[in-house]
C-alpha positions in Angstrom: 123.8 67.7 112.6 121.4 65.8 110.4 119.1 63.2 111.8 119.9 59.6 110.8 117.9 58.5 107.7 115.7 56.1 109.7 114.6 59.0 112.0 113.8 61.5 109.3 110.1 62.4 109.0 108.6 62.2 105.5 108.0 65.5 103.7 104.1 65.7 103.7 104.1 68.3 101.0 105.8 66.0 98.5 103.1 64.5 96.2 104.9 61.1 96.0 105.1 60.9 99.8 101.4 61.8 100.0 100.4 59.2 97.4 102.4 56.5 99.4 100.8 57.6 102.6 97.3 57.5 101.1 97.9 54.1 99.6 99.1 52.6 102.9 96.1 54.0 104.7 93.7 52.6 102.1 95.3 49.2 102.4 95.3 49.4 106.2 91.5 50.3 106.1 90.9 47.2 103.9 93.0 44.9 106.1 92.1 46.0 109.6 88.5 44.6 109.7 89.8 41.4 108.2 92.7 40.7 110.4 92.0 42.8 113.5 94.4 45.1 115.3 96.8 42.4 116.4 96.9 41.0 112.8 97.7 44.3 111.2 101.4 44.0 111.5 103.9 46.3 109.7 105.2 43.2 107.9 101.8 42.4 106.4 101.0 46.1 105.7 104.3 46.7 104.0 103.8 43.6 101.8 100.2 44.5 100.8 100.9 48.2 100.3 104.2 47.4 98.4 106.4 49.6 100.6 109.2 48.8 103.0 108.7 48.6 106.8 111.1 51.4 107.1 108.7 53.6 105.1 105.9 52.7 107.5 108.0 53.5 110.5 108.9 56.9 109.0 105.2 57.8 108.7 104.0 56.0 111.8 106.7 55.3 114.4 104.1 53.4 116.5 101.0 51.3 115.8 99.1 53.8 117.9 100.1 56.6 115.4 98.8 54.5 112.5 95.5 53.7 114.3 95.2 57.4 115.2 95.5 58.4 111.5 93.0 55.6 110.5 90.5 57.2 112.9 91.1 60.9 112.0 91.7 60.4 108.3 88.8 58.1 107.6 87.2 58.1 104.2 85.3 61.2 103.2 81.7 60.1 103.6 80.3 63.5 102.7 78.5 63.8 106.0 80.6 66.3 107.9 78.4 69.2 108.9 78.8 72.9 108.0 79.2 75.6 110.7 75.9 77.1 111.7 74.1 79.3 114.2 71.5 76.7 115.2 73.3 74.8 118.0 70.7 71.9 117.9 71.0 71.5 114.1 74.8 71.5 114.3 74.8 69.0 117.1 72.4 66.7 115.3 74.4 66.9 112.0 77.6 66.2 113.9 76.2 63.2 115.7 75.0 61.8 112.4 78.5 62.4 111.0 79.9 60.5 114.0 77.5 57.7 113.4 78.5 57.5 109.8 82.2 57.6 110.6 82.1 54.7 113.2 80.0 52.7 110.8 83.2 52.3 108.6 84.7 49.0 109.8 88.3 50.2 109.8 87.5 53.4 111.7 85.4 51.5 114.3 88.1 48.8 114.8 90.9 51.4 115.0 89.0 53.5 117.6 88.2 50.5 119.7 91.8 49.2 119.5 93.2 52.6 120.6 90.7 52.7 123.4 91.4 49.2 124.6 95.2 49.7 124.6 95.1 53.1 126.3 95.3 51.7 129.8 98.6 50.0 129.3 100.2 51.7 126.3 101.2 55.4 126.7 101.3 55.9 122.9 97.7 54.7 122.6 96.7 56.9 125.6 98.2 60.0 123.9 96.5 59.0 120.6 93.1 58.7 122.3 93.6 62.0 124.0 94.5 63.7 120.7 91.5 62.2 119.0 89.2 63.6 121.7 90.9 67.0 121.5 90.7 67.1 117.7 87.0 66.2 117.7 86.2 68.7 120.5 88.1 71.6 118.7 86.4 70.6 115.4 82.9 70.7 117.0 83.6 74.1 118.6 84.7 75.4 115.2 81.2 74.4 113.8 79.6 76.4 116.7 81.5 79.6 116.0 78.6 81.2 114.0 76.4 80.5 117.1 78.8 82.5 119.3 79.3 79.7 121.8 82.1 77.2 122.7 81.3 74.2 124.7 83.5 72.7 127.5 85.0 69.2 127.4 82.4 67.9 129.8 79.6 69.3 127.6 81.1 67.7 124.6 81.4 64.3 126.3 77.7 64.6 127.4 76.8 65.0 123.7 78.7 62.2 122.1 78.7 59.8 125.1 75.2 58.4 124.7 75.9 57.6 121.0 79.1 55.8 121.6 77.5 53.9 124.6 74.6 52.8 122.4 77.0 51.7 119.6 79.8 50.1 121.6 78.3 49.0 124.9 74.7 48.3 124.0 75.6 47.1 120.5 72.4 48.8 119.4 71.3 51.0 116.5 71.7 54.8 116.7 68.5 55.9 114.9 67.7 59.5 113.9 65.1 59.5 116.7 67.8 58.5 119.2 70.0 61.3 118.0 67.1 63.8 118.2 66.4 62.7 121.8 70.1 63.0 122.8 70.4 66.5 121.3 67.1 67.6 122.9 68.4 66.4 126.4 71.8 67.9 125.8 70.4 71.3 124.9 68.5 71.5 128.2 71.8 71.2 130.1 73.8 73.8 128.1 74.1 77.0 130.1 72.7 79.9 128.0 75.3 82.2 126.6 73.7 85.2 128.3 73.3 83.6 131.7 75.5 85.1 134.4 78.6 83.0 135.3 78.9 81.6 138.7 81.9 83.3 140.3 82.6 80.6 142.9 
């Protein structure tokens, strides 16, 4: 039995579908910093992107799904690091990439909105979890040439100070700050050749 039309997922491999999706995300990136998360309604987005609301719901059944894609599919800033064997260099480049990503107003607003809604909205909580998992897996992929994989806790200890400085302190994340975070983080990483605690 076929799904009802309103429940069919768009075919991502279709170039027309991809163009529509990219156009909607571009319009959402432009609108979000202007109107805020509450003001970014599907009615407004459909009008500005020249699509139907039904089209929006096919791509993003929930607002959390749209915000998730705005965070993960931010504009290409050309700052994402290459994999490498120098763990400190990879971590430094990754934190600079994180800094660049959250400096994009739409990405910053979407990330904060998903975080703020996660306590009372299960879709936002899932989206927030998926963002963390995606970023953690991506970072570990960068570390493959170094022959190490870091735990979730170790990952949080890397990016946590940067997000705290940006979102809680409302301060600048300078290159010197990133260097200090990475230097401290490297001291707590367990060396790959150290014996594992069997307890």
